[in-house]
C-alpha positions in Angstrom: 21.9 -17.7 30.4 19.8 -20.7 29.4 20.6 -21.2 25.9 16.4 -21.8 25.5 15.6 -18.3 26.6 15.1 -16.9 23.0 12.3 -19.4 22.5 8.9 -18.4 23.5 7.5 -21.2 26.0 4.8 -22.4 27.9 4.5 -22.8 31.8 2.3 -25.5 33.3 0.9 -24.5 36.2 -1.5 -27.1 37.1 -2.7 -26.5 40.9 -1.7 -28.8 43.3 -3.6 -29.5 46.6 -1.7 -30.1 50.1 0.8 -27.6 49.5 -0.8 -24.2 50.1 -1.2 -23.6 46.5 -4.6 -22.8 44.6 -7.0 -25.7 45.1 -8.4 -27.6 42.5 -12.0 -26.7 43.5 -11.4 -23.2 43.8 -12.3 -21.1 40.5 -9.5 -18.0 41.4 -7.6 -16.0 39.0 -4.0 -15.5 39.9 -3.6 -11.8 40.9 -1.5 -9.9 43.2 -2.8 -8.9 46.7 -5.2 -7.7 48.3 -7.0 -11.1 47.3 -10.6 -11.5 45.9 -12.9 -13.0 48.4 -13.4 -16.3 48.6 -10.2 -17.4 46.6 -9.1 -19.7 49.6 -6.0 -18.1 50.8 -5.7 -17.2 54.8 -2.0 -17.4 55.9 1.0 -15.5 54.9 3.0 -18.3 53.3 -0.1 -18.9 50.8 -0.1 -15.1 50.2 3.5 -15.1 49.2 3.2 -17.9 47.3 0.3 -16.3 45.3 2.5 -13.3 44.2 5.4 -15.3 43.2 3.1 -17.2 40.7 1.6 -13.7 39.8 5.4 -12.5 39.1 6.0 -15.5 37.0 2.7 -15.2 35.0 3.4 -11.4 34.1 6.7 -12.3 33.3 5.7 -14.9 30.6 2.7 -13.0 29.4 5.3 -9.7 29.0 8.2 -11.9 27.2 5.8 -13.6 25.0 4.5 -10.0 23.9 8.1 -8.9 23.1 9.2 -12.0 21.5 6.4 -11.3 19.2 9.0 -8.8 17.4 11.2 -11.7 16.8 11.4 -15.4 17.3 12.7 -19.0 15.9 11.1 -21.8 13.9 12.5 -25.4 13.5 11.7 -28.2 11.7 10.3 -31.2 13.6 12.6 -33.1 16.0 15.7 -30.5 14.9 18.8 -31.0 14.5 17.8 -34.6 14.3 16.3 -35.9 11.2 12.6 -34.9 10.7 9.9 -37.8 10.6 8.2 -39.2 7.5 4.6 -37.9 6.7 5.0 -34.4 8.6 2.8 -31.1 8.2 3.5 -28.3 10.3 2.5 -24.6 10.1 3.7 -21.6 11.7 1.9 -18.4 11.6 3.9 -15.3 12.0 2.5 -12.1 13.5 4.1 -9.1 14.0 2.6 -5.5 15.4 0.8 -3.6 12.2 3.3 -1.0 10.8 5.9 -3.9 10.5 7.2 -6.0 7.8 8.8 -9.2 8.2 12.4 -10.5 7.5 12.7 -14.4 8.0 16.3 -16.1 7.9 17.3 -19.7 7.2 20.5 -20.7 8.8 20.3 -24.3 8.0 18.6 -26.1 5.2 18.8 -29.9 4.6 15.6 -31.0 3.3 15.1 -34.4 0.8 16.0 -32.8 -2.7 13.3 -33.0 -5.6 12.4 -31.4 -8.9 10.2 -28.2 -7.8 10.4 -29.3 -4.4 7.4 -31.6 -4.7 8.2 -34.6 -2.1 9.7 -32.7 1.0 9.6 -28.7 1.3 9.5 -25.5 3.7 7.0 -23.1 1.9 6.9 -19.5 2.8 3.7 -17.9 2.1 0.8 -15.3 2.8 -2.4 -16.3 2.0 -2.3 -17.5 -1.5 1.0 -15.6 -2.4 4.1 -17.9 -2.2 7.2 -16.3 -1.7 9.4 -19.2 -1.6 9.4 -23.2 -1.5 12.7 -24.4 -0.4 14.4 -27.8 -0.8 17.9 -29.6 -0.7 20.9 -28.4 0.9 22.0 -24.9 0.9 25.2 -23.3 2.2 25.8 -19.5 3.3 25.6 -17.1 0.1 28.1 -14.7 1.9 31.4 -15.5 3.6 30.8 -15.0 7.6 27.2 -15.1 7.4 25.3 -17.6 8.7 22.5 -16.8 6.6 21.5 -19.5 3.5 18.1 -18.1 2.4 16.2 -14.9 3.3 12.8 -13.5 2.5 11.3 -10.0 3.4 7.5 -9.0 3.2 6.2 -5.1 3.7 3.0 -6.8 5.6 2.4 -8.1 9.1 1.9 -11.7 8.7 3.4 -14.6 7.2 3.3 -18.6 7.0 5.6 -21.1 7.2 4.8 -24.5 6.3 6.9 -27.7 6.3 5.8 -30.9 4.8 7.6 -34.6 4.5 6.5 -37.5 2.2 5.9 -41.1 3.5 9.6 -42.3 3.0 13.2 -40.8 2.7 16.2 -43.2 1.7 18.9 -40.6 3.7 18.4 -38.9 7.1 17.9 -35.1 6.4 17.8 -33.0 9.3 15.1 -30.3 8.1 15.8 -26.5 8.8 16.5 -23.6 11.7 14.8 -20.1 10.7 14.6 -16.9 12.7 12.2 -14.1 11.8 12.5 -10.5 13.2 9.9 -7.6 12.8 11.3 -4.7 10.7 9.9 -1.2 10.1 8.0 -0.6 6.8 8.8 2.2 4.9 5.1 2.3 3.4 6.3 5.6 1.3 8.6 3.3 -0.9 8.2 -0.5 0.1 4.6 -1.0 -1.1 3.5 -1.6 -4.4 0.7 0.7 -4.6 1.2 4.4 -3.5 -0.4 4.9 0.0 -0.5 9.1 -0.6 -2.0 11.0 -3.2 0.7 13.8 -2.7 3.2 13.7 0.3 4.1 10.5 2.1 6.2 10.7 5.7 7.3 7.3 7.2 8.3 7.1 11.0 8.8 3.6 12.9 5.9 1.5 12.9 3.6 3.8 10.4 3.3 6.6 8.0 1.1 9.7 7.6 0.2 11.6 4.4 0.4 15.7 3.9 -0.6 17.8 0.9 0.6 21.2 -0.7 -0.4 24.2 1.0 -3.2 25.1 -0.8 -4.7 21.3 -0.6 -6.7 19.6 2.4 -6.3 16.4 3.5 -9.5 14.1 3.0 -11.2 12.0 5.6 -9.5 8.9 4.3 -6.1 10.5 5.6 -4.5 9.3 2.1 -5.8 11.9 -0.4 -5.8 15.7 -1.0 -8.2 18.0 -2.5 -8.7 21.5 -3.3 -11.5 23.9 -1.7 -13.3 25.2 -4.6 -16.5 25.7 -3.7 -18.5 28.9 -2.9 -17.1 31.0 -6.4 -19.8 33.7 -7.5 -19.3 35.8 -10.7 -21.2 39.0 -10.7 -19.5 41.2 -13.4 -20.9 41.1 -16.6 -18.4 39.3 -18.2 -15.4 37.3 -17.2 -13.2 33.9 -17.4 -13.8 30.7 -15.4 -11.2 27.7 -15.1 -10.3 24.8 -13.5 -8.2 24.7 -10.2 -4.2 24.9 -11.6 -5.3 25.5 -15.2 -3.6 24.9 -17.6 -1.5 22.6 -15.3 -2.9 19.1 -14.1 -6.4 19.7 -12.5 -6.3 18.1 -8.5 -8.2 15.0 -7.9 -10.7 14.1 -5.4 -12.0 17.8 -5.9 -15.8 19.1 -5.7 -15.9 22.4 -7.3 -18.9 24.8 -8.0 -18.9 28.2 -9.6 -21.9 30.5 -10.0 -22.4 33.2 -12.4 -25.5 35.6 -11.2 -26.1 38.7 -13.7 -28.9 41.3 -13.3 -32.4 40.2 -14.4 -33.0 40.7 -17.9 -29.7 39.1 -18.8 -29.1 35.9 -20.0 -25.8 34.4 -19.7 -24.1 33.3 -22.7 -21.1 30.6 -22.3 -18.2 30.3 -25.0 -15.2 27.5 -24.7 -12.5 26.5 -27.5 -13.4 23.0 -27.4 -10.0 21.8 -28.8 -7.7 24.1 -26.7 -9.2 24.9 -23.7 -10.9 21.3 -22.7 -8.7 18.2 -21.5 -10.8 16.3 -18.9 -10.1 12.5 -18.2 -12.1 10.6 -20.9 -14.8 8.4 -20.3 -14.3 4.6 -19.3 -15.5 2.0 -21.5 -19.3 2.1 -20.5 -19.6 6.0 -21.1 -19.3 7.1 -17.8 -17.3 10.1 -17.3 -14.7 9.9 -14.0 -13.8 13.3 -13.8 -16.8 15.5 -14.9 -18.2 19.1 -16.2 -21.6 19.9 -15.7 -23.6 23.3 -16.6 -26.9 24.2 -14.7 -29.3 27.0 -16.0 -32.5 26.8 -15.1 -34.5 24.0 -16.6 -31.5 23.8 -18.7 -29.1 20.6 -17.8 -26.1 20.3 -19.6 -23.2 17.6 -19.5 -21.7 15.7 -18.0 -18.6 16.4 -20.4 -15.1 14.5 -20.5 -12.6 14.1 -22.9 -10.1 16.2 -24.8 -12.7 17.9 -27.3 -15.6 19.9 -25.6 -18.6 18.2 -27.7 -21.0 21.2 -27.6 -20.9 24.2 -29.8 -18.3 26.8 -29.1 -21.2 29.0 -27.5 -23.9 28.1 -25.3 -26.9 30.4 -25.2 -28.8 29.9 -22.0 -32.1 31.1 -21.0 -31.2 32.3 -17.5 -29.3 34.9 -15.7 -28.3 32.5 -13.1 -25.8 29.4 -14.1 -24.1 27.1 -11.9 -21.1 25.2 -13.2 -20.1 21.6 -11.3 -16.7 20.4 -11.7 -15.8 16.8 -9.9 -12.8 14.5 -10.0 -11.7 11.1 -8.9 -8.5 9.8 -7.4 -7.4 8.7 -11.0 -5.9 10.1 -14.1 -5.9 13.7 -14.6 -5.9 16.1 -17.1 -5.2 20.1 -18.1 -8.5 21.0 -17.3 -10.8 23.5 -19.1 -11.3 27.3 -19.3 -14.6 28.9 -20.3 -15.8 32.7 -20.9 -19.1 34.0 -20.2 -21.1 37.4 -20.9 -24.2 38.9 -20.7 -26.9 39.1 -23.5 -30.1 41.0 -23.3 
């Protein structure tokens, strides 16, 4: 097998005249038969030649796509000494859902403090994974690898640079890369799912506990806590899961409806039964409790102490209670009692 078969190669398919190949003045695409009208092919030989080139073109197109999962990167002139004033970059791209593992099997670059003269740099955007120079040997017996990098994202840049002169002859580097499955559930610095993360080759999906549902972002879970109506003369209302942590990304509403002639009274132990994520530096409540009773608008409330008196007397027989949470910090929530007063 050809030693160069592991490299992505380009093919020069310049048209020629007089040989039955595509004439220069025809504008035709290589394709399998049947031929498009006007492509200038009439005989059986021309058709076979066209089919052959179509096969070659499709082979290299498919091979290039497959080889995006792995490849080879060599410094200029490798294994011969690299030239002065060289600057070359390679962009590695693998399919989404995969990371990149980059192996250096040879490293012979002019040494300098901080690798400021000649170097090979591995980076992604402004993030530098490493900058190498000098000579290195295998780190493990029986392994050709002298240095390796792993990134959990699907693009990576390799840049080689040499200065204007070298007193010695250095042969540069040889490196190989391969796409590797990313375990998004464990490899990434930030959690990708609010509750359960499930990894598979090339991707992941999020799931939720049975009492939760998955939001449209396919990452965060919430609870369905809407449409709660209380018609008894007295009762108790609390946030989901109370006194355990309330769920994130949830919108809850509760309505108390008493017979006309009654006014709803709410009571809460502000130190014991109230624990909601505190306000931010600007005084906004990321998680908030609100109360609406006719023209009375109370709240938003947050923090670990309820700021109102322990008893709130409304002027209405209908009270709406709203509780909204974001995706960040959580608290134990709240519990209040209500009763009707004439």
